[in-house]
mmCIF file of the N, C-alpha and C atoms, coordinates in Angstrom:
data_MODEL
# 
_entry.id   MODEL 
# 
loop_
_atom_site.group_PDB 
_atom_site.id 
_atom_site.type_symbol 
_atom_site.label_atom_id 
_atom_site.label_alt_id 
_atom_site.label_comp_id 
_atom_site.label_asym_id 
_atom_site.label_entity_id 
_atom_site.label_seq_id 
_atom_site.pdbx_PDB_ins_code 
_atom_site.Cartn_x 
_atom_site.Cartn_y 
_atom_site.Cartn_z 
_atom_site.occupancy 
_atom_site.B_iso_or_equiv 
_atom_site.pdbx_formal_charge 
_atom_site.auth_seq_id 
_atom_site.auth_comp_id 
_atom_site.auth_asym_id 
_atom_site.auth_atom_id 
_atom_site.pdbx_PDB_model_num 
ATOM 1   N N  . MET A 1 1  ? 11.291  9.618  31.563 1.00 0.00 ? 1  MET A N  1 
ATOM 2   C CA . MET A 1 1  ? 10.068  9.322  30.849 1.00 0.00 ? 1  MET A CA 1 
ATOM 3   C C  . MET A 1 1  ? 10.401  8.347  29.715 1.00 0.00 ? 1  MET A C  1 
ATOM 4   N N  . GLU A 1 2  ? 9.570   7.345  29.569 1.00 0.00 ? 2  GLU A N  1 
ATOM 5   C CA . GLU A 1 2  ? 9.751   6.378  28.490 1.00 0.00 ? 2  GLU A CA 1 
ATOM 6   C C  . GLU A 1 2  ? 9.176   6.946  27.194 1.00 0.00 ? 2  GLU A C  1 
ATOM 7   N N  . LEU A 1 3  ? 9.966   6.894  26.132 1.00 0.00 ? 3  LEU A N  1 
ATOM 8   C CA . LEU A 1 3  ? 9.529   7.389  24.833 1.00 0.00 ? 3  LEU A CA 1 
ATOM 9   C C  . LEU A 1 3  ? 9.108   6.223  23.952 1.00 0.00 ? 3  LEU A C  1 
ATOM 10  N N  . LEU A 1 4  ? 8.231   6.499  23.013 1.00 0.00 ? 4  LEU A N  1 
ATOM 11  C CA . LEU A 1 4  ? 7.742   5.481  22.084 1.00 0.00 ? 4  LEU A CA 1 
ATOM 12  C C  . LEU A 1 4  ? 8.482   5.607  20.759 1.00 0.00 ? 4  LEU A C  1 
ATOM 13  N N  . SER A 1 5  ? 9.008   4.522  20.281 1.00 0.00 ? 5  SER A N  1 
ATOM 14  C CA . SER A 1 5  ? 9.723   4.539  19.006 1.00 0.00 ? 5  SER A CA 1 
ATOM 15  C C  . SER A 1 5  ? 8.758   4.785  17.853 1.00 0.00 ? 5  SER A C  1 
ATOM 16  N N  . THR A 1 6  ? 9.215   5.541  16.871 1.00 0.00 ? 6  THR A N  1 
ATOM 17  C CA . THR A 1 6  ? 8.435   5.728  15.645 1.00 0.00 ? 6  THR A CA 1 
ATOM 18  C C  . THR A 1 6  ? 8.611   4.534  14.720 1.00 0.00 ? 6  THR A C  1 
ATOM 19  N N  . GLY A 1 7  ? 9.628   3.721  15.017 1.00 0.00 ? 7  GLY A N  1 
ATOM 20  C CA . GLY A 1 7  ? 9.975   2.623  14.128 1.00 0.00 ? 7  GLY A CA 1 
ATOM 21  C C  . GLY A 1 7  ? 10.946  3.058  13.042 1.00 0.00 ? 7  GLY A C  1 
ATOM 22  N N  . ILE A 1 8  ? 11.341  4.327  13.081 1.00 0.00 ? 8  ILE A N  1 
ATOM 23  C CA . ILE A 1 8  ? 12.310  4.883  12.125 1.00 0.00 ? 8  ILE A CA 1 
ATOM 24  C C  . ILE A 1 8  ? 13.480  5.402  12.964 1.00 0.00 ? 8  ILE A C  1 
ATOM 25  N N  . ARG A 1 9  ? 14.576  4.656  13.009 1.00 0.00 ? 9  ARG A N  1 
ATOM 26  C CA . ARG A 1 9  ? 15.689  4.981  13.913 1.00 0.00 ? 9  ARG A CA 1 
ATOM 27  C C  . ARG A 1 9  ? 16.204  6.403  13.754 1.00 0.00 ? 9  ARG A C  1 
ATOM 28  N N  . LYS A 1 10 ? 16.419  6.834  12.508 1.00 0.00 ? 10 LYS A N  1 
ATOM 29  C CA . LYS A 1 10 ? 16.949  8.191  12.286 1.00 0.00 ? 10 LYS A CA 1 
ATOM 30  C C  . LYS A 1 10 ? 15.984  9.252  12.806 1.00 0.00 ? 10 LYS A C  1 
ATOM 31  N N  . LEU A 1 11 ? 14.699  9.038  12.615 1.00 0.00 ? 11 LEU A N  1 
ATOM 32  C CA . LEU A 1 11 ? 13.711  9.997  13.106 1.00 0.00 ? 11 LEU A CA 1 
ATOM 33  C C  . LEU A 1 11 ? 13.690  10.000 14.629 1.00 0.00 ? 11 LEU A C  1 
ATOM 34  N N  . ASP A 1 12 ? 13.722  8.819  15.245 1.00 0.00 ? 12 ASP A N  1 
ATOM 35  C CA . ASP A 1 12 ? 13.753  8.752  16.710 1.00 0.00 ? 12 ASP A CA 1 
ATOM 36  C C  . ASP A 1 12 ? 14.927  9.555  17.261 1.00 0.00 ? 12 ASP A C  1 
ATOM 37  N N  . ARG A 1 13 ? 16.095  9.400  16.658 1.00 0.00 ? 13 ARG A N  1 
ATOM 38  C CA . ARG A 1 13 ? 17.269  10.158 17.111 1.00 0.00 ? 13 ARG A CA 1 
ATOM 39  C C  . ARG A 1 13 ? 17.052  11.663 16.912 1.00 0.00 ? 13 ARG A C  1 
ATOM 40  N N  . ALA A 1 14 ? 16.475  12.039 15.777 1.00 0.00 ? 14 ALA A N  1 
ATOM 41  C CA . ALA A 1 14 ? 16.280  13.461 15.458 1.00 0.00 ? 14 ALA A CA 1 
ATOM 42  C C  . ALA A 1 14 ? 15.307  14.148 16.418 1.00 0.00 ? 14 ALA A C  1 
ATOM 43  N N  . ILE A 1 15 ? 14.343  13.405 16.947 1.00 0.00 ? 15 ILE A N  1 
ATOM 44  C CA . ILE A 1 15 ? 13.345  14.008 17.842 1.00 0.00 ? 15 ILE A CA 1 
ATOM 45  C C  . ILE A 1 15 ? 13.624  13.702 19.311 1.00 0.00 ? 15 ILE A C  1 
ATOM 46  N N  . GLY A 1 16 ? 14.856  13.311 19.597 1.00 0.00 ? 16 GLY A N  1 
ATOM 47  C CA . GLY A 1 16 ? 15.250  13.143 20.995 1.00 0.00 ? 16 GLY A CA 1 
ATOM 48  C C  . GLY A 1 16 ? 14.988  11.781 21.584 1.00 0.00 ? 16 GLY A C  1 
ATOM 49  N N  . GLY A 1 17 ? 14.790  10.780 20.758 1.00 0.00 ? 17 GLY A N  1 
ATOM 50  C CA . GLY A 1 17 ? 14.641  9.418  21.270 1.00 0.00 ? 17 GLY A CA 1 
ATOM 51  C C  . GLY A 1 17 ? 13.322  8.754  20.947 1.00 0.00 ? 17 GLY A C  1 
ATOM 52  N N  . GLY A 1 18 ? 12.344  9.500  20.516 1.00 0.00 ? 18 GLY A N  1 
ATOM 53  C CA . GLY A 1 18 ? 11.051  8.905  20.173 1.00 0.00 ? 18 GLY A CA 1 
ATOM 54  C C  . GLY A 1 18 ? 9.903   9.846  20.488 1.00 0.00 ? 18 GLY A C  1 
ATOM 55  N N  . LEU A 1 19 ? 8.716   9.307  20.425 1.00 0.00 ? 19 LEU A N  1 
ATOM 56  C CA . LEU A 1 19 ? 7.497   10.081 20.667 1.00 0.00 ? 19 LEU A CA 1 
ATOM 57  C C  . LEU A 1 19 ? 7.163   10.113 22.153 1.00 0.00 ? 19 LEU A C  1 
ATOM 58  N N  . ILE A 1 20 ? 6.638   11.229 22.612 1.00 0.00 ? 20 ILE A N  1 
ATOM 59  C CA . ILE A 1 20 ? 6.172   11.348 23.991 1.00 0.00 ? 20 ILE A CA 1 
ATOM 60  C C  . ILE A 1 20 ? 4.808   10.664 24.074 1.00 0.00 ? 20 ILE A C  1 
ATOM 61  N N  . PRO A 1 21 ? 4.617   9.741  25.023 1.00 0.00 ? 21 PRO A N  1 
ATOM 62  C CA . PRO A 1 21 ? 3.309   9.101  25.160 1.00 0.00 ? 21 PRO A CA 1 
ATOM 63  C C  . PRO A 1 21 ? 2.200   10.146 25.320 1.00 0.00 ? 21 PRO A C  1 
ATOM 64  N N  . ASN A 1 22 ? 1.106   9.951  24.630 1.00 0.00 ? 22 ASN A N  1 
ATOM 65  C CA . ASN A 1 22 ? -0.047  10.858 24.640 1.00 0.00 ? 22 ASN A CA 1 
ATOM 66  C C  . ASN A 1 22 ? 0.288   12.246 24.108 1.00 0.00 ? 22 ASN A C  1 
ATOM 67  N N  . GLY A 1 23 ? 1.390   12.364 23.361 1.00 0.00 ? 23 GLY A N  1 
ATOM 68  C CA . GLY A 1 23 ? 1.792   13.640 22.780 1.00 0.00 ? 23 GLY A CA 1 
ATOM 69  C C  . GLY A 1 23 ? 1.403   13.717 21.314 1.00 0.00 ? 23 GLY A C  1 
ATOM 70  N N  . ASN A 1 24 ? 1.818   14.783 20.689 1.00 0.00 ? 24 ASN A N  1 
ATOM 71  C CA . ASN A 1 24 ? 1.553   15.005 19.269 1.00 0.00 ? 24 ASN A CA 1 
ATOM 72  C C  . ASN A 1 24 ? 2.861   15.269 18.542 1.00 0.00 ? 24 ASN A C  1 
ATOM 73  N N  . LEU A 1 25 ? 2.918   14.892 17.291 1.00 0.00 ? 25 LEU A N  1 
ATOM 74  C CA . LEU A 1 25 ? 4.060   15.182 16.433 1.00 0.00 ? 25 LEU A CA 1 
ATOM 75  C C  . LEU A 1 25 ? 3.519   15.854 15.184 1.00 0.00 ? 25 LEU A C  1 
ATOM 76  N N  . LEU A 1 26 ? 3.946   17.084 14.941 1.00 0.00 ? 26 LEU A N  1 
ATOM 77  C CA . LEU A 1 26 ? 3.519   17.826 13.761 1.00 0.00 ? 26 LEU A CA 1 
ATOM 78  C C  . LEU A 1 26 ? 4.543   17.628 12.661 1.00 0.00 ? 26 LEU A C  1 
ATOM 79  N N  . ILE A 1 27 ? 4.101   17.170 11.513 1.00 0.00 ? 27 ILE A N  1 
ATOM 80  C CA . ILE A 1 27 ? 4.978   16.979 10.360 1.00 0.00 ? 27 ILE A CA 1 
ATOM 81  C C  . ILE A 1 27 ? 4.580   18.002 9.312  1.00 0.00 ? 27 ILE A C  1 
ATOM 82  N N  . ILE A 1 28 ? 5.493   18.920 9.010  1.00 0.00 ? 28 ILE A N  1 
ATOM 83  C CA . ILE A 1 28 ? 5.244   19.957 8.015  1.00 0.00 ? 28 ILE A CA 1 
ATOM 84  C C  . ILE A 1 28 ? 6.057   19.616 6.778  1.00 0.00 ? 28 ILE A C  1 
ATOM 85  N N  . HIS A 1 29 ? 5.441   19.721 5.623  1.00 0.00 ? 29 HIS A N  1 
ATOM 86  C CA . HIS A 1 29 ? 6.126   19.346 4.381  1.00 0.00 ? 29 HIS A CA 1 
ATOM 87  C C  . HIS A 1 29 ? 5.745   20.308 3.267  1.00 0.00 ? 29 HIS A C  1 
ATOM 88  N N  . ASN A 1 30 ? 6.550   20.338 2.226  1.00 0.00 ? 30 ASN A N  1 
ATOM 89  C CA . ASN A 1 30 ? 6.241   21.156 1.055  1.00 0.00 ? 30 ASN A CA 1 
ATOM 90  C C  . ASN A 1 30 ? 5.051   20.566 0.308  1.00 0.00 ? 30 ASN A C  1 
ATOM 91  N N  . THR A 1 31 ? 4.330   21.400 -0.375 1.00 0.00 ? 31 THR A N  1 
ATOM 92  C CA . THR A 1 31 ? 3.122   20.987 -1.080 1.00 0.00 ? 31 THR A CA 1 
ATOM 93  C C  . THR A 1 31 ? 3.339   19.808 -2.012 1.00 0.00 ? 31 THR A C  1 
ATOM 94  N N  . TYR A 1 32 ? 4.415   19.817 -2.758 1.00 0.00 ? 32 TYR A N  1 
ATOM 95  C CA . TYR A 1 32 ? 4.607   18.769 -3.760 1.00 0.00 ? 32 TYR A CA 1 
ATOM 96  C C  . TYR A 1 32 ? 5.579   17.681 -3.314 1.00 0.00 ? 32 TYR A C  1 
ATOM 97  N N  . SER A 1 33 ? 5.893   17.632 -2.024 1.00 0.00 ? 33 SER A N  1 
ATOM 98  C CA . SER A 1 33 ? 6.787   16.588 -1.530 1.00 0.00 ? 33 SER A CA 1 
ATOM 99  C C  . SER A 1 33 ? 5.961   15.382 -1.079 1.00 0.00 ? 33 SER A C  1 
ATOM 100 N N  . THR A 1 34 ? 6.645   14.334 -0.748 1.00 0.00 ? 34 THR A N  1 
ATOM 101 C CA . THR A 1 34 ? 5.957   13.157 -0.196 1.00 0.00 ? 34 THR A CA 1 
ATOM 102 C C  . THR A 1 34 ? 6.227   13.048 1.302  1.00 0.00 ? 34 THR A C  1 
ATOM 103 N N  . GLY A 1 35 ? 6.558   14.171 1.928  1.00 0.00 ? 35 GLY A N  1 
ATOM 104 C CA . GLY A 1 35 ? 6.827   14.184 3.359  1.00 0.00 ? 35 GLY A CA 1 
ATOM 105 C C  . GLY A 1 35 ? 5.665   13.679 4.195  1.00 0.00 ? 35 GLY A C  1 
ATOM 106 N N  . TRP A 1 36 ? 4.461   13.829 3.694  1.00 0.00 ? 36 TRP A N  1 
ATOM 107 C CA . TRP A 1 36 ? 3.282   13.382 4.430  1.00 0.00 ? 36 TRP A CA 1 
ATOM 108 C C  . TRP A 1 36 ? 3.264   11.869 4.619  1.00 0.00 ? 36 TRP A C  1 
ATOM 109 N N  . THR A 1 37 ? 4.011   11.134 3.790  1.00 0.00 ? 37 THR A N  1 
ATOM 110 C CA . THR A 1 37 ? 4.011   9.669  3.929  1.00 0.00 ? 37 THR A CA 1 
ATOM 111 C C  . THR A 1 37 ? 4.728   9.226  5.201  1.00 0.00 ? 37 THR A C  1 
ATOM 112 N N  . ILE A 1 38 ? 5.558   10.110 5.782  1.00 0.00 ? 38 ILE A N  1 
ATOM 113 C CA . ILE A 1 38 ? 6.240   9.763  7.032  1.00 0.00 ? 38 ILE A CA 1 
ATOM 114 C C  . ILE A 1 38 ? 5.217   9.448  8.119  1.00 0.00 ? 38 ILE A C  1 
ATOM 115 N N  . ALA A 1 39 ? 4.156   10.229 8.191  1.00 0.00 ? 39 ALA A N  1 
ATOM 116 C CA . ALA A 1 39 ? 3.123   9.989  9.205  1.00 0.00 ? 39 ALA A CA 1 
ATOM 117 C C  . ALA A 1 39 ? 2.511   8.607  9.047  1.00 0.00 ? 39 ALA A C  1 
ATOM 118 N N  . PHE A 1 40 ? 2.275   8.197  7.807  1.00 0.00 ? 40 PHE A N  1 
ATOM 119 C CA . PHE A 1 40 ? 1.698   6.877  7.576  1.00 0.00 ? 40 PHE A CA 1 
ATOM 120 C C  . PHE A 1 40 ? 2.692   5.767  7.893  1.00 0.00 ? 40 PHE A C  1 
ATOM 121 N N  . GLU A 1 41 ? 3.965   6.022  7.640  1.00 0.00 ? 41 GLU A N  1 
ATOM 122 C CA . GLU A 1 41 ? 4.981   5.026  7.985  1.00 0.00 ? 41 GLU A CA 1 
ATOM 123 C C  . GLU A 1 41 ? 5.064   4.867  9.506  1.00 0.00 ? 41 GLU A C  1 
ATOM 124 N N  . ILE A 1 42 ? 5.026   5.985  10.223 1.00 0.00 ? 42 ILE A N  1 
ATOM 125 C CA . ILE A 1 42 ? 5.021   5.919  11.687 1.00 0.00 ? 42 ILE A CA 1 
ATOM 126 C C  . ILE A 1 42 ? 3.788   5.168  12.166 1.00 0.00 ? 42 ILE A C  1 
ATOM 127 N N  . MET A 1 43 ? 2.626   5.483  11.591 1.00 0.00 ? 43 MET A N  1 
ATOM 128 C CA . MET A 1 43 ? 1.401   4.815  12.012 1.00 0.00 ? 43 MET A CA 1 
ATOM 129 C C  . MET A 1 43 ? 1.476   3.321  11.733 1.00 0.00 ? 43 MET A C  1 
ATOM 130 N N  . ARG A 1 44 ? 1.956   2.950  10.547 1.00 0.00 ? 44 ARG A N  1 
ATOM 131 C CA . ARG A 1 44 ? 2.093   1.529  10.223 1.00 0.00 ? 44 ARG A CA 1 
ATOM 132 C C  . ARG A 1 44 ? 2.986   0.842  11.252 1.00 0.00 ? 44 ARG A C  1 
ATOM 133 N N  . ASN A 1 45 ? 4.119   1.469  11.567 1.00 0.00 ? 45 ASN A N  1 
ATOM 134 C CA . ASN A 1 45 ? 5.044   0.890  12.544 1.00 0.00 ? 45 ASN A CA 1 
ATOM 135 C C  . ASN A 1 45 ? 4.402   0.765  13.921 1.00 0.00 ? 45 ASN A C  1 
ATOM 136 N N  . ARG A 1 46 ? 3.694   1.807  14.353 1.00 0.00 ? 46 ARG A N  1 
ATOM 137 C CA . ARG A 1 46 ? 3.055   1.760  15.676 1.00 0.00 ? 46 ARG A CA 1 
ATOM 138 C C  . ARG A 1 46 ? 1.926   0.731  15.705 1.00 0.00 ? 46 ARG A C  1 
ATOM 139 N N  . LEU A 1 47 ? 1.186   0.569  14.604 1.00 0.00 ? 47 LEU A N  1 
ATOM 140 C CA . LEU A 1 47 ? 0.150   -0.464 14.546 1.00 0.00 ? 47 LEU A CA 1 
ATOM 141 C C  . LEU A 1 47 ? 0.766   -1.847 14.692 1.00 0.00 ? 47 LEU A C  1 
ATOM 142 N N  . GLU A 1 48 ? 1.911   -2.055 14.053 1.00 0.00 ? 48 GLU A N  1 
ATOM 143 C CA . GLU A 1 48 ? 2.610   -3.338 14.170 1.00 0.00 ? 48 GLU A CA 1 
ATOM 144 C C  . GLU A 1 48 ? 3.088   -3.583 15.599 1.00 0.00 ? 48 GLU A C  1 
ATOM 145 N N  . MET A 1 49 ? 3.252   -2.492 16.381 1.00 0.00 ? 49 MET A N  1 
ATOM 146 C CA . MET A 1 49 ? 3.674   -2.605 17.780 1.00 0.00 ? 49 MET A CA 1 
ATOM 147 C C  . MET A 1 49 ? 2.480   -2.721 18.725 1.00 0.00 ? 49 MET A C  1 
ATOM 148 N N  . GLY A 1 50 ? 1.264   -2.771 18.170 1.00 0.00 ? 50 GLY A N  1 
ATOM 149 C CA . GLY A 1 50 ? 0.078   -2.966 18.987 1.00 0.00 ? 50 GLY A CA 1 
ATOM 150 C C  . GLY A 1 50 ? -0.752  -1.728 19.260 1.00 0.00 ? 50 GLY A C  1 
ATOM 151 N N  . ASP A 1 51 ? -0.361  -0.574 18.747 1.00 0.00 ? 51 ASP A N  1 
ATOM 152 C CA . ASP A 1 51 ? -1.140  0.651  18.933 1.00 0.00 ? 51 ASP A CA 1 
ATOM 153 C C  . ASP A 1 51 ? -2.320  0.686  17.962 1.00 0.00 ? 51 ASP A C  1 
ATOM 154 N N  . PHE A 1 52 ? -3.121  1.724  18.046 1.00 0.00 ? 52 PHE A N  1 
ATOM 155 C CA . PHE A 1 52 ? -4.182  1.944  17.072 1.00 0.00 ? 52 PHE A CA 1 
ATOM 156 C C  . PHE A 1 52 ? -4.012  3.340  16.498 1.00 0.00 ? 52 PHE A C  1 
ATOM 157 N N  . GLY A 1 53 ? -4.631  3.588  15.364 1.00 0.00 ? 53 GLY A N  1 
ATOM 158 C CA . GLY A 1 53 ? -4.499  4.891  14.735 1.00 0.00 ? 53 GLY A CA 1 
ATOM 159 C C  . GLY A 1 53 ? -5.781  5.305  14.040 1.00 0.00 ? 53 GLY A C  1 
ATOM 160 N N  . VAL A 1 54 ? -5.897  6.594  13.817 1.00 0.00 ? 54 VAL A N  1 
ATOM 161 C CA . VAL A 1 54 ? -7.044  7.168  13.124 1.00 0.00 ? 54 VAL A CA 1 
ATOM 162 C C  . VAL A 1 54 ? -6.516  8.042  11.994 1.00 0.00 ? 54 VAL A C  1 
ATOM 163 N N  . VAL A 1 55 ? -7.072  7.876  10.806 1.00 0.00 ? 55 VAL A N  1 
ATOM 164 C CA . VAL A 1 55 ? -6.687  8.691  9.659  1.00 0.00 ? 55 VAL A CA 1 
ATOM 165 C C  . VAL A 1 55 ? -7.844  9.616  9.323  1.00 0.00 ? 55 VAL A C  1 
ATOM 166 N N  . THR A 1 56 ? -7.570  10.909 9.279  1.00 0.00 ? 56 THR A N  1 
ATOM 167 C CA . THR A 1 56 ? -8.548  11.884 8.822  1.00 0.00 ? 56 THR A CA 1 
ATOM 168 C C  . THR A 1 56 ? -8.013  12.457 7.520  1.00 0.00 ? 56 THR A C  1 
ATOM 169 N N  . ASN A 1 57 ? -8.732  12.230 6.444  1.00 0.00 ? 57 ASN A N  1 
ATOM 170 C CA . ASN A 1 57 ? -8.286  12.654 5.122  1.00 0.00 ? 57 ASN A CA 1 
ATOM 171 C C  . ASN A 1 57 ? -9.378  13.507 4.502  1.00 0.00 ? 57 ASN A C  1 
ATOM 172 N N  . THR A 1 58 ? -9.072  14.768 4.246  1.00 0.00 ? 58 THR A N  1 
ATOM 173 C CA . THR A 1 58 ? -10.060 15.662 3.639  1.00 0.00 ? 58 THR A CA 1 
ATOM 174 C C  . THR A 1 58 ? -9.637  16.115 2.254  1.00 0.00 ? 58 THR A C  1 
ATOM 175 N N  . VAL A 1 59 ? -8.591  15.489 1.705  1.00 0.00 ? 59 VAL A N  1 
ATOM 176 C CA . VAL A 1 59 ? -8.036  15.959 0.445  1.00 0.00 ? 59 VAL A CA 1 
ATOM 177 C C  . VAL A 1 59 ? -8.207  14.953 -0.687 1.00 0.00 ? 59 VAL A C  1 
ATOM 178 N N  . LEU A 1 60 ? -7.838  13.712 -0.454 1.00 0.00 ? 60 LEU A N  1 
ATOM 179 C CA . LEU A 1 60 ? -7.818  12.717 -1.529 1.00 0.00 ? 60 LEU A CA 1 
ATOM 180 C C  . LEU A 1 60 ? -8.958  11.719 -1.407 1.00 0.00 ? 60 LEU A C  1 
ATOM 181 N N  . PRO A 1 61 ? -9.502  11.268 -2.536 1.00 0.00 ? 61 PRO A N  1 
ATOM 182 C CA . PRO A 1 61 ? -10.425 10.136 -2.485 1.00 0.00 ? 61 PRO A CA 1 
ATOM 183 C C  . PRO A 1 61 ? -9.667  8.927  -1.928 1.00 0.00 ? 61 PRO A C  1 
ATOM 184 N N  . LEU A 1 62 ? -10.360 8.047  -1.244 1.00 0.00 ? 62 LEU A N  1 
ATOM 185 C CA . LEU A 1 62 ? -9.706  6.905  -0.611 1.00 0.00 ? 62 LEU A CA 1 
ATOM 186 C C  . LEU A 1 62 ? -8.898  6.075  -1.603 1.00 0.00 ? 62 LEU A C  1 
ATOM 187 N N  . SER A 1 63 ? -9.425  5.873  -2.807 1.00 0.00 ? 63 SER A N  1 
ATOM 188 C CA . SER A 1 63 ? -8.705  5.073  -3.803 1.00 0.00 ? 63 SER A CA 1 
ATOM 189 C C  . SER A 1 63 ? -7.380  5.735  -4.198 1.00 0.00 ? 63 SER A C  1 
ATOM 190 N N  . THR A 1 64 ? -7.356  7.053  -4.307 1.00 0.00 ? 64 THR A N  1 
ATOM 191 C CA . THR A 1 64 ? -6.123  7.776  -4.643 1.00 0.00 ? 64 THR A CA 1 
ATOM 192 C C  . THR A 1 64 ? -5.144  7.728  -3.480 1.00 0.00 ? 64 THR A C  1 
ATOM 193 N N  . LEU A 1 65 ? -5.640  7.909  -2.263 1.00 0.00 ? 65 LEU A N  1 
ATOM 194 C CA . LEU A 1 65 ? -4.788  7.833  -1.080 1.00 0.00 ? 65 LEU A CA 1 
ATOM 195 C C  . LEU A 1 65 ? -4.129  6.460  -0.989 1.00 0.00 ? 65 LEU A C  1 
ATOM 196 N N  . GLU A 1 66 ? -4.901  5.440  -1.257 1.00 0.00 ? 66 GLU A N  1 
ATOM 197 C CA . GLU A 1 66 ? -4.376  4.071  -1.221 1.00 0.00 ? 66 GLU A CA 1 
ATOM 198 C C  . GLU A 1 66 ? -3.208  3.906  -2.195 1.00 0.00 ? 66 GLU A C  1 
ATOM 199 N N  . ILE A 1 67 ? -3.345  4.439  -3.397 1.00 0.00 ? 67 ILE A N  1 
ATOM 200 C CA . ILE A 1 67 ? -2.280  4.365  -4.411 1.00 0.00 ? 67 ILE A CA 1 
ATOM 201 C C  . ILE A 1 67 ? -1.072  5.190  -3.975 1.00 0.00 ? 67 ILE A C  1 
ATOM 202 N N  . GLU A 1 68 ? -1.306  6.376  -3.425 1.00 0.00 ? 68 GLU A N  1 
ATOM 203 C CA . GLU A 1 68 ? -0.219  7.258  -2.997 1.00 0.00 ? 68 GLU A CA 1 
ATOM 204 C C  . GLU A 1 68 ? 0.618   6.642  -1.874 1.00 0.00 ? 68 GLU A C  1 
ATOM 205 N N  . LEU A 1 69 ? 0.006   5.771  -1.079 1.00 0.00 ? 69 LEU A N  1 
ATOM 206 C CA . LEU A 1 69 ? 0.707   5.185  0.063  1.00 0.00 ? 69 LEU A CA 1 
ATOM 207 C C  . LEU A 1 69 ? 1.554   3.966  -0.290 1.00 0.00 ? 69 LEU A C  1 
ATOM 208 N N  . VAL A 1 70 ? 1.397   3.426  -1.485 1.00 0.00 ? 70 VAL A N  1 
ATOM 209 C CA . VAL A 1 70 ? 2.146   2.230  -1.882 1.00 0.00 ? 70 VAL A CA 1 
ATOM 210 C C  . VAL A 1 70 ? 3.654   2.383  -1.662 1.00 0.00 ? 70 VAL A C  1 
ATOM 211 N N  . PRO A 1 71 ? 4.299   3.500  -2.081 1.00 0.00 ? 71 PRO A N  1 
ATOM 212 C CA . PRO A 1 71 ? 5.756   3.615  -1.887 1.00 0.00 ? 71 PRO A CA 1 
ATOM 213 C C  . PRO A 1 71 ? 6.198   3.567  -0.423 1.00 0.00 ? 71 PRO A C  1 
ATOM 214 N N  . SER A 1 72 ? 5.326   3.973  0.509  1.00 0.00 ? 72 SER A N  1 
ATOM 215 C CA . SER A 1 72 ? 5.707   3.946  1.921  1.00 0.00 ? 72 SER A CA 1 
ATOM 216 C C  . SER A 1 72 ? 5.420   2.601  2.568  1.00 0.00 ? 72 SER A C  1 
ATOM 217 N N  . GLY A 1 73 ? 4.878   1.667  1.793  1.00 0.00 ? 73 GLY A N  1 
ATOM 218 C CA . GLY A 1 73 ? 4.628   0.328  2.321  1.00 0.00 ? 73 GLY A CA 1 
ATOM 219 C C  . GLY A 1 73 ? 3.366   0.208  3.148  1.00 0.00 ? 73 GLY A C  1 
ATOM 220 N N  . VAL A 1 74 ? 2.487   1.196  3.062  1.00 0.00 ? 74 VAL A N  1 
ATOM 221 C CA . VAL A 1 74 ? 1.249   1.163  3.835  1.00 0.00 ? 74 VAL A CA 1 
ATOM 222 C C  . VAL A 1 74 ? 0.129   0.629  2.958  1.00 0.00 ? 74 VAL A C  1 
ATOM 223 N N  . ASN A 1 75 ? -0.530  -0.414 3.429  1.00 0.00 ? 75 ASN A N  1 
ATOM 224 C CA . ASN A 1 75 ? -1.668  -1.002 2.731  1.00 0.00 ? 75 ASN A CA 1 
ATOM 225 C C  . ASN A 1 75 ? -2.913  -0.683 3.554  1.00 0.00 ? 75 ASN A C  1 
ATOM 226 N N  . LEU A 1 76 ? -3.705  0.279  3.107  1.00 0.00 ? 76 LEU A N  1 
ATOM 227 C CA . LEU A 1 76 ? -4.885  0.696  3.866  1.00 0.00 ? 76 LEU A CA 1 
ATOM 228 C C  . LEU A 1 76 ? -5.847  -0.454 4.115  1.00 0.00 ? 76 LEU A C  1 
ATOM 229 N N  . ARG A 1 77 ? -5.959  -1.355 3.185  1.00 0.00 ? 77 ARG A N  1 
ATOM 230 C CA . ARG A 1 77 ? -6.903  -2.468 3.344  1.00 0.00 ? 77 ARG A CA 1 
ATOM 231 C C  . ARG A 1 77 ? -6.493  -3.418 4.463  1.00 0.00 ? 77 ARG A C  1 
ATOM 232 N N  . SER A 1 78 ? -5.191  -3.455 4.775  1.00 0.00 ? 78 SER A N  1 
ATOM 233 C CA . SER A 1 78 ? -4.740  -4.345 5.844  1.00 0.00 ? 78 SER A CA 1 
ATOM 234 C C  . SER A 1 78 ? -4.799  -3.673 7.215  1.00 0.00 ? 78 SER A C  1 
ATOM 235 N N  . LEU A 1 79 ? -5.060  -2.365 7.228  1.00 0.00 ? 79 LEU A N  1 
ATOM 236 C CA . LEU A 1 79 ? -5.154  -1.664 8.510  1.00 0.00 ? 79 LEU A CA 1 
ATOM 237 C C  . LEU A 1 79 ? -6.525  -1.903 9.062  1.00 0.00 ? 79 LEU A C  1 
# 
């Protein structure tokens, strides 16, 4: 089976080579960590590879989410 790269080499190795097509990846993180930014980094990388993505955010106002994503290199306005 062909796997899809997350665009993060260390993560691809850790999960057995990449993402399973049409599969799901659950990212669990501590409340006060920035682990949630990994999902946005993966999405940014996959968008650059020609995929599409959907963001469902029920916690932060869009303006705050946009600021929180700056360290991960994700620009919501360019998506």
